[in-house]
C-alpha positions as CSV (number, residue, x, y, z in Angstrom):
1,M,19.1,-23.6,-3.1
2,A,20.8,-20.2,-3.2
3,Q,19.9,-18.1,-6.0
4,K,21.2,-18.3,-9.1
5,N,21.4,-14.4,-10.3
6,S,20.7,-11.1,-9.9
7,H,16.8,-11.8,-9.5
8,K,15.5,-11.4,-5.7
9,V,12.3,-12.6,-5.3
10,A,9.8,-10.9,-3.1
11,I,6.7,-12.1,-1.3
12,V,4.3,-9.0,-2.6
13,A,1.1,-10.2,-0.8
14,G,-1.0,-13.6,0.2
15,T,-4.2,-13.9,0.7
16,R,-6.0,-17.7,2.1
17,T,-9.9,-18.4,2.9
18,P,-10.6,-18.7,6.4
19,F,-9.8,-22.3,8.2
20,A,-12.6,-24.4,9.3
21,K,-12.9,-27.6,11.2
22,A,-13.6,-30.4,9.1
23,G,-17.6,-31.4,8.1
24,T,-18.5,-28.3,8.9
25,V,-19.1,-24.1,7.0
26,F,-17.4,-25.0,4.2
27,K,-18.3,-28.9,3.9
28,D,-20.4,-27.6,0.8
29,Y,-16.9,-26.5,-0.9
30,S,-14.6,-28.6,-2.5
31,A,-10.2,-28.2,-2.9
32,L,-11.1,-26.6,-6.1
33,D,-13.8,-24.1,-5.3
34,L,-11.8,-23.2,-1.5
35,G,-8.5,-23.2,-4.2
36,V,-10.2,-20.8,-6.6
37,H,-11.9,-18.2,-4.1
38,A,-8.6,-17.7,-2.6
39,V,-6.7,-17.1,-5.7
40,K,-9.4,-14.8,-6.7
41,G,-9.0,-13.1,-3.0
42,L,-5.1,-12.1,-4.6
43,F,-6.9,-10.0,-7.1
44,E,-9.9,-8.5,-5.1
45,K,-7.4,-7.5,-2.1
46,H,-4.3,-6.4,-3.6
47,D,-6.1,-5.4,-7.1
48,L,-3.8,-7.6,-9.2
49,A,-4.4,-8.2,-13.1
50,P,-5.2,-11.4,-13.8
51,E,-3.6,-11.1,-17.1
52,S,-0.4,-9.6,-15.3
53,V,0.0,-13.0,-14.3
54,D,3.0,-15.9,-16.0
55,E,2.6,-19.3,-14.0
56,L,0.8,-20.4,-11.6
57,V,2.0,-23.7,-9.0
58,Y,-0.8,-25.2,-6.5
59,G,-0.8,-28.0,-4.0
60,I,-2.8,-30.7,-2.5
61,V,-2.6,-33.5,-0.9
62,I,-5.9,-35.2,-0.1
63,H,-6.3,-35.5,-4.2
64,N,-9.8,-36.2,-6.1
65,P,-8.3,-38.9,-8.7
66,R,-10.8,-36.7,-11.4
67,I,-8.8,-33.5,-11.3
68,P,-5.2,-35.0,-11.6
69,N,-3.7,-31.2,-11.9
70,I,-6.0,-28.9,-9.4
71,A,-3.7,-26.2,-10.5
72,R,-4.6,-25.9,-14.0
73,E,-8.2,-25.7,-13.2
74,V,-7.9,-23.1,-11.0
75,V,-6.5,-20.8,-13.7
76,F,-10.1,-22.1,-15.8
77,K,-12.5,-21.7,-13.0
78,S,-10.7,-18.3,-11.9
79,S,-10.0,-14.8,-13.8
80,L,-6.7,-16.4,-15.0
81,P,-6.2,-16.5,-18.8
82,S,-5.7,-19.8,-20.1
83,A,-2.7,-19.1,-21.7
84,I,-1.1,-18.9,-18.0
85,R,1.0,-22.4,-17.8
86,A,0.4,-24.2,-14.4
87,H,1.0,-27.6,-12.3
88,T,0.3,-28.9,-9.1
89,V,2.8,-30.3,-6.3
90,S,2.1,-32.5,-3.5
91,N,4.0,-33.4,-0.8
92,N,2.1,-33.6,2.6
93,C,2.0,-30.2,5.2
94,I,5.2,-28.9,2.8
95,T,3.2,-28.7,0.0
96,G,2.3,-25.2,0.1
97,I,6.5,-24.3,1.0
98,H,7.5,-26.5,-2.2
99,A,4.7,-24.6,-4.5
100,I,6.6,-21.2,-3.6
101,T,9.6,-23.1,-4.4
102,A,8.9,-23.6,-7.5
103,I,7.6,-20.1,-8.3
104,Y,10.6,-18.8,-6.7
105,D,13.1,-21.5,-9.1
106,S,11.2,-19.4,-12.0
107,I,11.8,-16.2,-10.9
108,V,14.9,-16.8,-10.3
109,N,15.9,-18.3,-13.6
110,G,14.3,-15.4,-15.4
111,R,11.3,-17.6,-16.7
112,T,8.6,-15.4,-14.4
113,E,8.0,-12.4,-13.0
114,I,4.9,-12.4,-11.6
115,G,3.6,-15.5,-9.9
116,I,1.2,-17.4,-7.6
117,A,2.0,-20.1,-5.3
118,G,-1.0,-22.0,-3.2
119,G,-2.3,-24.8,-1.7
120,T,-5.8,-26.1,-1.2
121,E,-7.9,-28.5,0.9
122,S,-10.9,-29.9,1.8
123,M,-11.0,-32.8,4.6
124,S,-14.4,-33.0,4.8
125,N,-14.2,-34.4,0.9
126,P,-11.7,-36.8,1.3
127,P,-12.4,-39.0,-2.5
128,I,-14.1,-42.6,-1.0
129,L,-12.8,-45.1,-3.1
130,F,-14.0,-48.7,-3.7
131,G,-11.7,-51.5,-2.8
132,K,-9.0,-53.5,-5.0
133,K,-11.5,-56.5,-6.1
134,I,-14.7,-54.6,-7.0
135,S,-12.6,-52.0,-8.7
136,R,-10.9,-55.1,-10.3
137,I,-14.0,-56.8,-11.5
138,F,-15.2,-53.2,-12.5
139,L,-12.0,-52.9,-15.1
140,D,-12.3,-55.9,-16.5
141,L,-16.1,-55.7,-17.2
142,S,-15.3,-52.4,-18.8
143,T,-12.5,-54.0,-21.3
144,A,-14.8,-57.6,-21.6
145,K,-15.6,-58.4,-24.9
146,T,-18.5,-60.5,-25.1
147,F,-21.5,-60.7,-23.2
148,G,-20.8,-63.7,-21.5
149,A,-17.6,-62.4,-20.6
150,R,-19.6,-59.4,-19.2
151,L,-22.0,-61.6,-17.2
152,A,-18.8,-63.7,-15.6
153,N,-17.8,-60.2,-14.4
154,L,-20.8,-59.4,-13.0
155,A,-21.6,-62.8,-11.1
156,K,-18.0,-62.2,-9.1
157,I,-20.0,-59.1,-7.3
158,R,-20.9,-59.5,-3.6
159,P,-22.9,-56.9,-1.6
160,W,-19.7,-56.4,1.0
161,H,-17.5,-55.2,-2.0
162,F,-19.3,-52.3,-2.1
163,K,-18.2,-51.2,1.2
164,P,-16.1,-47.9,0.7
165,S,-12.3,-47.3,1.1
166,A,-11.6,-44.1,2.9
167,P,-7.9,-43.0,2.0
168,S,-5.3,-43.9,5.1
169,V,-4.2,-41.4,7.7
170,A,-1.2,-44.3,8.9
171,E,2.3,-43.7,7.3
172,P,2.8,-46.6,4.4
173,S,6.1,-47.0,5.4
174,T,5.6,-48.1,8.9
175,G,1.6,-48.7,9.7
176,L,1.2,-45.8,12.4
177,T,-0.4,-42.2,11.8
178,M,1.2,-38.8,12.2
179,G,-0.1,-38.7,16.1
180,E,1.2,-42.7,17.3
181,H,4.4,-41.3,15.9
182,C,4.3,-37.8,17.9
183,E,3.5,-40.1,21.4
184,I,7.0,-42.0,20.9
185,M,8.7,-38.9,20.5
186,A,7.0,-37.1,23.6
187,K,8.3,-40.4,25.3
188,E,11.3,-40.1,24.3
189,W,12.0,-36.6,24.7
190,K,10.5,-36.9,27.8
191,I,7.9,-34.1,27.2
192,P,5.2,-33.9,29.4
193,R,1.2,-33.2,29.2
194,E,1.5,-29.8,30.9
195,E,4.2,-28.5,28.3
196,Q,2.3,-29.6,25.7
197,D,-1.1,-27.9,26.9
198,E,0.5,-24.6,27.4
199,I,2.4,-24.9,23.6
200,A,-2.0,-25.2,23.0
201,L,-3.0,-22.3,25.4
202,R,-0.2,-20.0,23.7
203,S,-1.0,-20.6,20.2
204,H,-5.2,-20.0,21.2
205,Q,-4.5,-16.9,22.8
206,N,-2.5,-15.6,20.0
207,A,-4.4,-16.5,17.2
208,R,-7.4,-14.9,19.5
209,A,-5.5,-11.3,20.4
210,A,-4.1,-11.3,16.4
211,T,-7.5,-11.8,15.0
212,E,-9.2,-9.3,17.4
213,D,-6.4,-7.2,16.2
214,G,-7.2,-7.3,12.7
215,R,-3.5,-8.7,12.0
216,L,-4.7,-12.3,10.9
217,K,-8.1,-10.7,9.9
218,C,-6.2,-8.7,6.9
219,E,-5.1,-11.7,4.9
220,I,-8.8,-13.8,5.0
221,Y,-10.8,-13.4,1.6
222,P,-14.3,-13.8,3.5
223,L,-16.3,-16.9,2.0
224,E,-20.1,-17.4,3.0
225,G,-20.0,-13.9,5.4
226,V,-16.8,-15.9,7.3
227,E,-14.6,-13.7,7.9
228,T,-12.1,-15.3,10.5
229,D,-10.5,-18.5,11.6
230,L,-13.2,-20.4,13.3
231,L,-11.5,-22.9,15.3
232,I,-9.5,-20.4,17.7
233,R,-11.1,-21.1,20.7
234,A,-11.2,-18.1,22.9
235,D,-12.0,-19.7,25.6
236,T,-9.8,-22.7,26.2
237,S,-7.1,-23.0,29.5
238,K,-5.3,-25.0,31.1
239,E,-8.1,-26.5,32.9
240,K,-10.0,-27.3,30.4
241,L,-7.1,-28.8,27.9
242,A,-5.8,-30.7,31.0
243,K,-9.3,-32.3,31.3
244,L,-9.1,-33.6,27.5
245,P,-8.4,-37.5,27.2
246,P,-5.3,-38.6,25.0
247,V,-6.4,-39.3,21.5
248,F,-3.4,-41.9,20.1
249,D,-2.3,-44.2,23.5
250,R,-5.2,-43.9,25.6
251,E,-3.8,-45.6,28.8
252,N,-0.3,-43.9,28.7
253,G,-0.3,-41.1,26.1
254,T,-0.6,-37.3,26.7
255,I,-1.6,-36.0,22.9
256,S,-5.0,-34.6,23.2
257,A,-7.0,-33.5,20.8
258,G,-6.8,-30.0,22.3
259,N,-3.2,-29.9,21.5
260,S,-3.0,-31.2,18.3
261,S,-3.9,-29.3,14.7
262,P,-7.3,-30.1,13.8
263,L,-8.9,-31.6,10.8
264,T,-9.4,-28.5,8.6
265,D,-10.8,-27.2,5.1
266,G,-8.9,-24.4,3.4
267,A,-6.6,-22.5,1.3
268,S,-4.4,-20.2,0.5
269,A,-2.6,-18.2,-2.1
270,V,0.8,-15.8,-2.3
271,L,1.9,-13.4,-4.8
272,L,5.4,-13.7,-5.9
273,M,7.8,-11.2,-8.1
274,S,11.2,-10.5,-9.1
275,E,12.5,-7.5,-7.2
276,E,12.7,-5.4,-10.6
277,R,8.8,-6.8,-11.9
278,A,7.5,-5.2,-8.0
279,K,9.0,-1.8,-9.0
280,K,7.7,-1.8,-11.8
281,E,4.0,-2.7,-10.2
282,G,5.1,-0.1,-7.9
283,R,4.4,-3.0,-5.0
284,E,6.4,-2.7,-1.7
285,P,7.7,-6.2,-0.8
286,L,6.5,-7.5,2.2
287,A,9.9,-9.5,2.6
288,F,12.0,-11.3,0.0
289,I,13.1,-14.6,0.4
290,R,16.7,-15.2,1.3
291,D,17.2,-19.1,1.2
292,F,15.8,-22.2,2.0
293,E,16.1,-26.0,2.7
294,Y,14.2,-29.2,2.4
295,A,15.6,-32.2,4.8
296,A,14.7,-35.9,5.4
297,I,15.3,-38.5,7.9
298,D,14.2,-41.8,8.7
299,P,10.7,-42.5,10.1
300,N,12.5,-44.5,13.2
301,D,14.3,-41.4,14.3
302,G,11.2,-39.4,14.5
303,L,8.6,-38.6,11.9
304,L,8.4,-35.0,12.5
305,M,12.2,-34.8,13.7
306,A,13.0,-33.2,10.0
307,P,12.8,-29.7,11.1
308,C,15.9,-30.1,14.0
309,V,18.0,-31.2,10.6
310,A,16.5,-28.2,8.2
311,V,16.8,-25.1,10.2
312,P,20.6,-25.9,11.8
313,R,21.8,-26.5,7.7
314,L,20.0,-23.6,6.6
315,L,20.7,-20.9,9.0
316,K,24.2,-22.5,8.7
317,R,24.4,-21.8,4.8
318,T,23.6,-18.5,5.4
319,G,26.3,-17.8,7.9
320,L,22.9,-16.6,10.5
321,R,22.5,-17.3,13.8
322,L,19.3,-17.9,16.0
323,S,19.4,-14.9,17.9
324,D,19.3,-12.7,14.5
325,I,16.0,-14.3,13.3
326,D,13.3,-11.4,15.0
327,I,10.5,-13.4,14.6
328,I,10.1,-18.0,14.6
329,E,7.1,-19.1,12.6
330,V,7.0,-23.3,13.3
331,H,4.4,-25.3,12.3
332,E,2.3,-26.2,14.7
333,A,1.7,-30.5,14.0
334,F,1.4,-30.9,18.0
335,G,2.0,-29.7,20.6
336,A,4.0,-32.4,21.4
337,Q,6.5,-32.0,18.3
338,I,6.7,-28.4,19.0
339,A,8.7,-29.1,22.1
340,C,11.0,-32.1,20.8
341,N,11.4,-30.3,17.9
342,I,12.8,-27.1,20.6
343,R,14.8,-29.8,22.4
344,A,16.1,-31.0,19.6
345,W,17.2,-27.5,18.5
346,E,18.9,-26.5,21.8
347,K,20.7,-29.4,22.6
348,G,21.6,-30.8,19.3
349,W,20.4,-33.8,17.2
350,K,22.2,-35.0,14.3
351,E,23.3,-31.6,13.7
352,Q,24.9,-28.9,16.0
353,A,22.6,-27.2,18.4
354,I,21.5,-23.4,17.0
355,G,21.1,-22.0,20.7
356,K,17.9,-21.5,22.8
357,I,14.7,-20.9,21.7
358,D,12.7,-17.6,22.8
359,R,9.4,-18.1,22.9
360,E,8.1,-14.7,22.2
361,K,9.4,-14.4,18.7
362,L,7.7,-18.2,18.5
363,N,4.4,-17.4,16.4
364,P,3.6,-14.8,17.6
365,L,0.4,-14.8,15.9
366,G,-0.3,-18.3,17.2
367,S,-0.3,-21.3,14.2
368,S,-1.9,-24.2,13.5
369,I,-3.3,-25.4,16.5
370,A,-5.2,-23.0,16.4
371,A,-6.0,-21.6,13.2
372,G,-5.9,-24.8,11.8
373,H,-4.0,-27.2,9.1
374,P,-5.4,-27.7,5.5
375,F,-2.3,-29.8,4.6
376,A,-1.3,-27.8,1.9
377,A,-2.4,-24.8,2.5
378,T,-0.5,-24.3,5.5
379,G,2.5,-23.4,3.9
380,G,0.8,-20.1,2.6
381,R,-1.0,-19.3,5.5
382,I,2.5,-19.8,7.5
383,V,4.5,-17.5,4.8
384,T,1.8,-14.7,4.6
385,T,1.6,-14.4,8.0
386,L,5.2,-14.2,8.8
387,A,5.7,-11.4,5.7
388,N,3.2,-9.4,6.6
389,E,4.4,-9.6,10.7
390,M,8.0,-8.8,9.6
391,K,6.3,-5.6,7.4
392,R,4.5,-4.2,10.7
393,R,7.8,-4.7,12.9
394,N,10.4,-3.9,10.4
395,S,11.9,-7.0,11.5
396,K,15.3,-7.9,9.3
397,Y,14.7,-11.8,9.4
398,G,12.1,-14.4,9.6
399,L,12.1,-18.5,10.0
400,V,9.6,-20.5,8.4
401,S,9.7,-24.2,9.8
402,I,7.4,-26.9,8.4
403,C,7.4,-30.8,9.6
404,A,5.7,-32.9,6.8
405,A,4.5,-37.0,7.2
406,G,6.6,-39.2,5.9
407,A,9.2,-37.7,8.0
408,M,10.5,-34.2,5.9
409,A,10.7,-31.1,6.6
410,A,11.1,-27.6,5.0
411,A,12.8,-24.2,6.5
412,M,13.1,-20.3,4.7
413,I,14.0,-17.6,5.7
414,L,12.8,-14.5,4.9
415,E,14.4,-11.2,4.6
416,R,13.5,-7.3,4.3
417,S,16.2,-5.1,3.6
């Protein structure tokens, strides 16, 4: 993942939709609608000429089978010229990082000078499919060559065949949901409920402050009059969070709706350029991508523990120490996951310990528990937030860590010269 030639890759800008709870204000917007809106935001907020873009890589996790390459459709439905190449990526919660690193690779290898990376999710509108039996009947019906064969297939249909089949939230490899896996992690690492609620509370408090002072609002391209993330609970408290019942283990669990990231609609887009092109365009980079790392482990070792492999490996390869990092942005799937990752980083787990996490450096603008988590949009949201804050503080290094379903993770280091 280290750079292969002299092309440094700059994060120039980022824009996103407001994030909203699934089934609410953006329920009538498709994932494509949201993605197009985020990309248009780059043009309007950052005075970007669409014809200057070379490539677009866009991600989605909850696929609409009728739109197999949503990235290309974003090109067609935005003001981007149709000659711009585009492809779609998908890898659960690290989808947005995959989009960014795909553009990174194109720039490093000289194929692209300006690229857009991002992701979108309409969790209000998952594809509802028929079950296997009725699907087979319809497929056989479509290929039947005689009237009798068609009637024979139609005669097989029963009313219960029309029961819809919604997308599963369980891990195909284990049969457990992410929340159930995280409950197991919380028990193994002895993470108390109080610690999880404290992480959630701090996320909401930081996101509220960053909204009020404009730091989060500046990256949002308003939609339907909505200018801020709608999931931030400004009035929450330890007492309110403590009253919420556990969701995934109702008898002995510690994970509640309050200390988990919510189902969210939203999209993000990040503008990347080679250093040379940014200078030519007269644009000051927010930050540069120093390096990145992907990791995968066995789900039975802890579904959301792969960051504890990715981050130490990345720090070791770059020669940086945790103490060198000025801002640490960690995706909050669950408060329990954050706490487990921190324990493993501090104690060492599969990789050497990297040291104690300074909580003041951690998610200073809040993260996914407060802002929301549209799966494919989260990577772009985190990179945008981090790069903007690094510029404000004139920070040297920033770290991104994102866990993902399938027991995978991505880590990235941003730097400013």
